[in-house]
N, C-alpha and C positions, 0 to 999 in steps of 0.2 A: 229429677235426673232425666226423665224422658224428653223434656224440652231442650236438653243440652246436647243430645246425641242421637244419631240415627242407627247406631249399633246396639243390638239387643243382647248379643252374646259375643264371646271371644273364643278363639281356638288356641289352646295351649300346645305348641309344637313339641314340648317336652325336652328331655335331656339331649336327645340326638334325633336327627331326621332320618337316620338309617333304620329300617324295620327289622333287619336280621337279629340284632342283639337284644331286642325288646324282652323276650322271655328270660334271658340270662340276667338282664338288668332288674327285672321284676324280682327274681329270686334273691339277688344281691341286696336290693333295697328293702325288701320285706324282712330279710334277716337282720339288717342293721336296725330297722325300726323295732323289731322284736327285742333286740338287745337293749335298745333305748328304753322301751316301756318296762321291761323286766328289771333292768339295773336301777333306773331312777325310781321306779315304783318300790323296789326293795329299800332303797335309801330313805325315801319318804316315809315308808312304813316304820322302819326302825327308829328314825328321828322322832316320830310321834309317839311310839309305844315304849321306847326305852328311856327310863328316868335319868340314866347316866348321860344321855345325850341332850338333856334339856338345858342347853346353854346357848348363848348368842351365836357362837360359831356354827352350831348344828341347826339352830333356827334358820339362819341364812342358807345353810346347805340344803335344808328341806325346801326352802323357797326356790333354790336353784334347780333341784330335782323336779319339782312341780313345773317350773318354767320349761325345762328341757322336754318334758313329756308333751306339754301343750304346744311348744314351739315347732317340734317336728310334726305334730298332728295337724297343724295348719296347712302344711304343704304335702307331706308324704302320702297320706291316703289318696288324695286326688291324683298325685303322680303315679301311684300304683294302679289306680283305676284306668288311667290313660294308657298305661303299658298294654292293657288287655282290651282297650276300646278302639274303635275306629273313628268315632266322632270327636273326642278330645275337647268337647265344648264346655264352657263355663259361662253362666249368665252374667250380665253386666253387674247386677247387685252382688252376686256371689264373688265376682272378681274384686270389687271394691271392698267387700267384707274380708276376703282373704288378705288383701293388701293391708287393711287396717290392723288385723290381728297379728300379721307377720311383723309389722313395724312396732306394734304395741309390745309384743313379747320380746322382740329383739332389743328394743330400747331398755326394757325392764332389766334384761340380763346384763346389758352394758353397765347400767347404774348399779345393779346388785353386786357385780364383781368388784366395783370400786368400794362399795360399803364393806364387803367381805375383807378387802385389803386393809381398810381402816380398822376393822375389828381386830385383825391380827397385829396391827401396829400398836393399838392400845393394850392388847393382851401381853405383848412382848416388851414394849418400851415403857408402859405405865401399869405394871401388874398390880400395884397396891391400890390404884384407883379404878381398876377394870370393872369391878362390880358396881361402882357408882356411875361411871360414864356409860357403860353398856348395860344399863338395867332394862328390865322387861318393857317398861313404857317407852324408853328410847328406841329399843329394837323394833317394836311394833310401829312406832311413829316413822322410823326410817323406811320400813317396808311399805307402809301405806303411802308415804311421800313418793318413793320411786315408782310404784305402780301407777300413781295418779299422774305424775309428770310424763311417764311413758304413754299412758292412755291419751293425754292431751296432745302429745307430739304426733302420735299415730293419727289422731282425729284430724289434725291439721292437714296431713298428707292425703287422707282419704277424702276429705271435703274438697280440697283443691283439685285432686285428680278427677273426682266425680263431676266437677263443673266443666271439664274440658269437652270439646266436641270431637267425636270420633266418626268421621264421615268416609273413611277409606277402607283399607284392609283391616280385618279383625283377627289376623294371625299374630299371636304373641310369641316371640322367639325366646321362650323361657318355659320352665316346668311349673311355674306359679305366677300369679299376678303381682308384679312389683312396679314401682314408680317408673324406673328407667325404661323398660320395654313398652310401657303404656304411653309414655311421652313420645316415643318413636312413632306411634300410630295416631297421635292427636293432630287435629287440624288447628291452625291458628297459632298464636303466640304462646310459647311455653317457657319463656325466659324466667318468669316468676317462680314457676314450679321447679325449674332447674336450680335457681338460686336457693330456694328453700331446701332442696335435696342436698346440694353441695355444701351449703353454709350451715343450716340448722342441724341436719343429720350428721354432717361431718364434725360439727362441734360436739354433739352429743356422743359421738363415737370417740373422738380424740381427747376431749377433756377428762372423762373418767379414766381413760387409758393412762394419761399423764399423771393423774392423781394416784392411780394404782401403782405406777412405776415409782412415783415419789415416796409412797408409803413403804415400798419394799427397799428403796434406797436407804431410808432412815432405819428400817429394821436391820438391814445387813450392817450398816455403819454402827448401830448401837450394839449389835451382837459381837462384832469384832473388837470394839473399843471397851465394852463394859463386862462382857461375859468371860469368866475365867474357867468355867467348866466345859470340857469338850463334849460331854454327853448332853448337856443342856443346849449347847450350840447346835449339835447335830439334830436334836429333836425339834428345835425351833425352825431350823432351815428345812428339815424334811416336811414339816407341816406347811410351810410357806411354798415349798417347791411344787406341791400338788396344785395349789391355787394358782400359782404363777403360770404353770403349764396350761391350765384351763384358760387363763387370760390370753396367753399368746395364741392358742388355737382359735379362740373366738375373735379377738380383735384384729389380728393380722389380715384375714380375708375381708372383714367388714370395712376396715379403713381403706384397703386397696380398692374396694368396690365403690364406696360412696364419696371419697374425697377427690377422685380423679375425674376429669371431664368426660362427658358421655360422647361416644362415637359409635358408628355402626359396627366397627370391628371389635369393639369392647364387649358387645352383648354376648358373643359366644364365650368369651372369657368369664363374663359374669355368671353364666350358667354353671360352669365348672366350679368357680369359686363358691357360689351359693350352695352347692352340694356339700362343701366342706363345713360351712358354719351353720347350715340349717338341718343337715342330715347326719353327718359323720361326727362332728364335735359333741352334740347332745348325747350320742351313744358312747363316746369315749369318756365323758365326764365321770359317770359312776365307776368305770373301771379304774380311772386315775385315782379317785378318792378312796376306793376300797382297797386297791393294791398298796397305796402309800400311807393310808391312815390306819394306825393300829386300833384305835378305839372303834372305828366303824367296822373293821374286820371282826373284832371281838363281839360287838353287838350283833352282827350277822350270825356269828357262830352260836351265840347264846340262843338266838331266835330259832335257828335250825335245830338245835338240840331239843328245844321244847316241842317242836313239831314232830321230831322223830321219837 
């Protein structure tokens, strides 16, 4: 990497260039981060420890909780440090590493949400075959596959970005290292990098979203055509609603960021949008699932009673 660039570190300009609200923003984001760690940590703990939640649905929910903790941890601690720091520097290697894990975990979550939608499709539309189709080996294989695909996708971006020459400004107009703002600082031709970002990342974001939407379309159609019980219909739709809410909160800003062309005016918008899917959404996910999922609430209640 040292032969490819004359820049040894970058300066993260952060969420805003204005200094006055920095202490207030620090308090806001450390609170959101605490809610994220506490909420997702609680879900992960009860999914592992409660035998009643040892099913495919909660296996994937545990994966999602683990992902959300790691996803925010890639960006938020450095952002919090920069709120209180004057240097705001990150090394070249640290920047590429942050970029890699951000795309690794983000891609994993994108694919995981599609798998969770498929799990609900099988559970509702193929209930008699559910235990056969979604057996333990299949669930583990699905999880390993999506984590592997995501890692390789992120590795593609981190390698291609690390090979660029950075010979000018080292100021990144973002609160973490991402491909788009780094391409703005690169010298030379970045057309291949942009093509990979818009095509490959856009595809990985949009195809799972389409499959998720398709799964829920079939679920809703099946429920209205086949189900005669209002209570069963309400229970199934309630379970799906929690997951679909998470899907919309995650996919909407991601697709908006990565499938539209890059421009200098879009970078400020990207900073605001990135806060939504990398900071806010991971903290909302446990609240959505605990507030709308009766089994999760009951498991949390049982665990708290044992502690008390």
